[in-house]
C-alpha positions in Angstrom: -19.5 -80.4 -10.0 -21.3 -77.3 -8.6 -19.4 -75.5 -5.8 -22.7 -75.2 -3.9 -25.6 -77.7 -4.0 -28.5 -77.4 -1.5 -31.6 -79.5 -1.2 -34.5 -79.3 1.2 -32.7 -77.0 3.6 -34.4 -75.9 6.8 -33.0 -74.3 10.0 -34.6 -72.8 13.0 -32.2 -72.7 15.9 -34.4 -75.2 17.8 -37.7 -73.5 16.9 -39.7 -72.8 13.7 -37.6 -72.5 10.6 -36.1 -69.1 10.0 -34.6 -70.3 6.7 -36.2 -72.7 4.2 -34.6 -73.4 0.8 -35.9 -76.3 -1.2 -33.2 -76.1 -3.9 -30.3 -73.8 -4.7 -27.2 -74.3 -6.7 -24.3 -72.1 -7.6 -22.3 -73.3 -10.7 -18.6 -73.4 -11.0 -17.2 -69.8 -11.1 -20.7 -68.6 -10.3 -21.4 -65.3 -8.6 -24.6 -64.8 -6.7 -26.0 -62.2 -4.3 -28.3 -63.1 -1.4 -30.8 -60.3 -0.4 -33.6 -60.0 2.0 -34.7 -58.1 5.2 -33.0 -58.5 8.5 -34.0 -61.8 10.0 -34.6 -63.5 6.7 -31.6 -65.9 7.2 -28.9 -64.4 5.0 -26.1 -64.7 7.6 -27.4 -68.1 8.7 -27.2 -69.3 5.1 -23.6 -68.2 4.8 -22.7 -69.9 8.0 -24.3 -73.1 6.8 -22.4 -72.9 3.5 -19.2 -72.5 5.4 -19.9 -75.5 7.6 -20.0 -73.3 10.7 -23.7 -74.2 11.3 -25.2 -77.6 10.7 -28.8 -77.2 9.5 -31.8 -78.9 11.2 -32.7 -80.6 7.9 -31.5 -81.0 4.3 -28.4 -81.6 2.3 -25.6 -79.1 1.8 -22.6 -79.9 -0.4 -19.7 -77.6 -1.0 -17.2 -78.5 -3.7 -18.6 -82.1 -3.6 -18.2 -82.4 0.2 -21.3 -82.8 2.4 -20.7 -80.9 5.6 -23.1 -83.0 7.7 -21.2 -86.2 6.9 -17.9 -84.8 8.2 -16.6 -84.7 11.8 -16.0 -81.2 13.2 -12.2 -81.4 12.8 -12.6 -82.5 9.2 -15.0 -79.6 8.5 -12.5 -77.2 10.0 -9.7 -78.5 7.8 -11.8 -78.3 4.6 -13.1 -74.9 5.5 -9.5 -73.6 6.0 -8.5 -74.9 2.5 -11.6 -74.1 0.4 -13.6 -71.2 2.0 -12.7 -67.5 2.3 -15.3 -66.0 4.7 -15.7 -62.2 5.0 -17.5 -61.7 8.3 -19.3 -58.5 9.2 -16.5 -57.7 11.6 -12.7 -58.4 11.2 -12.2 -60.9 14.1 -8.4 -60.6 13.8 -5.6 -61.8 16.0 -5.2 -58.6 17.8 -1.6 -59.0 18.7 -0.6 -59.1 15.0 -0.6 -56.4 12.4 -2.8 -56.4 9.4 -0.2 -58.0 7.1 0.7 -60.7 9.7 -3.0 -61.6 10.0 -3.0 -62.3 6.3 0.2 -64.3 6.5 -1.3 -66.4 9.3 -4.5 -67.0 7.3 -2.4 -68.4 4.4 -0.4 -70.6 6.8 -3.5 -72.0 8.4 -4.9 -72.8 4.9 -1.8 -74.7 4.0 -0.7 -72.0 1.5 3.0 -71.0 1.0 4.0 -67.6 2.2 3.2 -64.9 -0.4 3.8 -61.4 0.8 3.5 -60.1 -2.7 -0.1 -61.3 -3.0 -1.0 -60.1 0.5 0.4 -56.6 -0.1 -1.3 -56.4 -3.5 -4.6 -57.1 -1.9 -4.1 -54.5 0.8 -3.0 -52.0 -1.9 -6.0 -52.8 -4.1 -8.3 -52.2 -1.1 -6.7 -48.9 -0.3 -5.1 -49.9 3.0 -1.6 -50.8 1.9 -0.2 -48.1 4.2 -1.8 -49.9 7.2 0.0 -53.2 6.7 1.8 -53.0 10.0 -1.0 -51.4 12.0 -2.6 -53.4 14.8 -6.4 -54.1 14.3 -7.3 -51.9 17.3 -6.0 -48.9 15.5 -8.3 -49.5 12.4 -11.6 -47.7 11.7 -14.6 -49.9 11.1 -14.3 -49.4 7.4 -10.6 -50.2 7.4 -11.2 -53.3 9.4 -13.9 -54.4 6.9 -11.5 -54.1 4.1 -8.8 -55.9 6.0 -11.3 -58.8 6.5 -11.9 -58.9 2.8 -8.1 -59.0 2.1 -7.7 -61.8 4.6 -10.4 -63.9 3.0 -9.0 -63.4 -0.5 -5.4 -64.1 0.7 -6.1 -67.8 1.1 -7.0 -68.2 -2.6 -10.2 -70.1 -1.8 -12.5 -72.1 -4.1 -15.5 -70.4 -2.5 -15.7 -66.8 -1.3 -18.5 -66.0 1.2 -19.0 -62.3 2.1 -21.5 -61.2 4.7 -22.4 -57.5 4.3 -18.9 -56.6 3.0 -19.8 -53.0 2.2 -21.9 -52.0 5.2 -19.3 -49.7 6.7 -18.1 -48.2 3.3 -18.9 -45.1 1.3 -20.2 -45.4 -2.2 -16.7 -45.3 -3.8 -15.2 -47.9 -1.5 -18.3 -50.1 -1.8 -17.9 -50.2 -5.6 -14.2 -50.8 -5.3 -14.8 -53.8 -2.9 -17.5 -55.3 -5.1 -15.3 -55.0 -8.2 -12.4 -56.6 -6.4 -14.4 -59.5 -5.0 -15.8 -60.3 -8.4 -12.5 -59.9 -10.2 -10.5 -62.0 -7.7 -13.2 -64.7 -7.7 -13.1 -64.8 -11.5 -9.3 -64.8 -11.7 -9.0 -67.6 -9.1 -11.8 -69.7 -10.6 -13.7 -69.3 -7.3 -17.5 -69.2 -6.7 -18.7 -66.0 -4.9 -21.7 -65.5 -2.7 -22.4 -62.1 -1.2 -25.1 -61.5 1.4 -26.1 -57.8 1.5 -28.8 -55.2 2.0 -26.7 -52.8 -0.2 -28.5 -52.2 -3.5 -25.4 -50.3 -4.6 -23.7 -53.6 -5.2 -26.6 -56.1 -5.4 -27.4 -54.9 -8.9 -24.0 -56.0 -10.1 -24.8 -59.6 -9.8 -26.8 -61.5 -12.4 -27.9 -64.3 -10.0 -29.9 -63.2 -7.0 -31.4 -65.3 -4.2 -34.1 -63.2 -2.5 -35.0 -64.5 1.0 -38.1 -63.5 2.9 -38.5 -63.1 6.6 -40.7 -66.0 7.9 -43.7 -65.2 10.1 
C-alpha cells in the first residue's frame, strides 16, 4: 500500500484551480521533494496530504485512508497518529517549554512518554540546551528546528515538511535535511518536503515540480 496515492486532484479556493495533479504516488518509505515558485501550490498540497484541506476535486489517500470519506474528528485522530507536519512556523503551546511541547505532541498522538527520544532529537538538531526555554525566547531558526523535532517526536508514518530550512544557514540546512531523511528511513516513514531551497532539493531522487497556473 502506497503511503500517498493521489488521482485527479484539483483545488482552487473557490476559484480557478491553483493546484492540479492528475496522478501522484509516493511508495512505502519513499522520500520526495516538491518544488516550484511561490503560488504554485506546494503548501496547499501538503495541507491536502495532511487532511487539513479538502480539495475541490479528486481522490487523496494516505496510508490507505481517504481523507474525504472521513468526518473531521476522525481526520484529526488519524492525522495525530500518522502525520508529522513541520509547518513554516513553530505554532507551539507558548506556556510550555520546548521539551514539554514535544511531550505534549507525543501524548496527543497516543504515544507513551519518551524523554530520551525527545532529548535526542533536540540534541541532534543542535538545540538540546534550549529544552526548557519558552518558545517566545527562540530565534526563528531555533523555532524552526523545534518544529522539526516536534514532528519527528510522534514517530509518524508520514512526515510532511513545509520549507523546513528557510530560516537556516547552509550548515544547519544540511543537518536538518540529513536528519529528516535518516529519521524517516529509520522509522519506515514516507517523507515529503516542499521547498525552494536547492541546497537540499538535490538530495532527493524523486521530485515533483509544480508550476504556477496563469
